[in-house]
C-alpha positions, 0 to 999 in steps of 0.5 A: 370698710363701710365707714363712708361712701368710698368704702361702700363703693370699694366693697361693692366693686370687690363683690362685683369683681369676684362674681365676674371671676366666679362666672368666668373661671368656675361657672363657664367651664362647668357649663362648657366642659362638664355639661353643667349649665345650671352653674351659669344659671345660678351665678349669672343672675347674681353677677347681673344684679351685682353689676347693676348695683355697681353701675348705680353706685358708680353714678352716685359716687360720680356726683358725691365725689365729683369724679372726672367723667374719665375716671367714672368711665374707667370705673365702669370699664374695670367691671368688664375686665377680669381683675379690673375691680381689684386694680381699681380698688387698689387705686382707690385705697391709695387715693383714700390714704393720700386724702386721709394723710393730707387732712 
């Protein structure tokens, strides 16, 4: 997966998407239903760091691959949606396969 910049981007996107799901579906219920706020205190900063890295890598990829502005905005928007990064990853996987088969 780390063979190229796109593979690295996809990996970071999956990490960030996973951290969002953990935050939303595990840490937040622990905080509000089981009065365990430490779960959010632990997962929140990890998710924040991964989100920051994801945004920086998205900016980098925009310049390296010359992505259209609309695609870059979509990549950033996918980070705000649960399962959004997984959908984007599938799109990028298909795009990578098309690009490889055309070469």
